[in-house]
C-alpha positions in Angstrom: -1.8 13.2 1.9 -3.1 11.7 5.2 -3.2 8.1 5.9 -6.9 7.7 5.3 -6.5 9.2 2.2 -3.7 7.2 1.1 -5.5 4.2 1.9 -8.5 5.4 -0.3 -6.4 6.2 -3.3 -4.6 2.8 -3.1 -7.7 1.0 -2.6 -9.0 2.5 -6.1 -5.8 2.7 -8.0 -4.2 -0.8 -7.0 -6.9 -2.8 -5.4 -9.4 -1.8 -8.1 -12.2 -1.1 -5.4 -15.0 1.5 -5.3 -15.1 3.7 -2.3 -18.2 4.3 -0.7 -19.3 5.6 2.7 -17.3 3.8 5.2 -16.8 0.9 3.0 -14.8 -0.4 0.0 -17.0 -2.1 -2.7 -15.0 -4.9 -4.0 -17.1 -6.3 -7.0 -19.5 -9.0 -7.3 -21.7 -7.3 -4.5 -19.1 -7.9 -2.0 -17.6 -5.3 0.3 -15.9 -4.6 3.6 -15.8 -1.7 5.8 -13.1 0.7 5.6 -11.7 -0.3 9.0 -10.7 -3.8 8.0 -8.2 -2.7 5.3 -5.3 -1.0 6.6 -2.1 -1.7 4.6 -0.1 0.8 6.5 -0.8 -0.9 9.9 -1.4 -4.6 8.9 1.3 -6.7 7.5 -1.2 -9.0 5.7 -2.9 -6.0 4.1 0.4 -4.6 3.0 1.5 -8.0 1.2 -2.1 -7.9 -0.5 -1.4 -4.4 -1.8 2.1 -5.4 -3.0 0.7 -8.5 -4.9 -2.0 -6.4 -6.7 0.5 -3.8 -7.5 2.3 -6.4 -9.4 5.6 -4.9 -9.2 8.3 -6.1 -11.8 10.8 -6.4 -9.2 10.9 -5.9 -5.3 13.3 -6.3 -2.4 13.1 -5.8 1.2 15.1 -6.5 4.6 15.8 -5.3 7.9 18.3 -2.7 8.9 19.3 -1.8 12.4 15.8 -1.4 14.3 13.6 -0.8 11.1 12.8 -2.4 7.6 13.8 -1.1 4.0 11.7 -1.8 1.1 12.2 -1.2 -2.7 9.5 -1.5 -5.4 9.7 -1.2 -9.0 6.4 -0.7 -10.9 6.8 0.0 -14.9 10.1 2.4 -14.8 9.8 4.0 -11.3 11.2 2.7 -8.1 9.9 3.4 -4.7 11.9 3.2 -1.8 10.8 3.5 2.0 12.4 2.7 5.5 10.6 2.8 8.6 10.5 0.7 12.0 6.8 -0.8 10.9 7.0 -3.3 8.1 3.4 -2.5 6.6 4.2 1.1 6.5 7.2 0.7 4.6 5.8 -1.6 2.0 2.7 0.7 1.7 5.1 3.8 1.2 7.4 2.2 -1.3 4.2 0.9 -3.4 2.8 4.4 -3.0 6.0 6.2 -4.2 6.5 3.7 -7.4 3.1 5.0 -8.2 4.3 8.4 -7.7 2.0 9.5 -5.1 2.9 12.4 -2.7 2.9 10.9 0.8 3.9 12.3 4.2 6.6 9.9 5.6 
């Protein structure tokens, strides 16, 4: 699954948004362009994703020159390590949701 495909799936499944051509429909006649929400690249967006995923438990920290993240949603735990903190958060959430993601 590409980064763009992952963003679309997470927008639908976690954020509850509808995906339109070049935009996310956020409800109540609100929308935003797809390029404005990039959880894999933007730390604020990654934390919004984590918050909306409502994990039962999560932890994160630094390890060497990168970051590690562990997220538990339901009975599934997703873990990720990467140099990019937003990507590590996004990847851990995706894995906790059992999405097949290229790392």
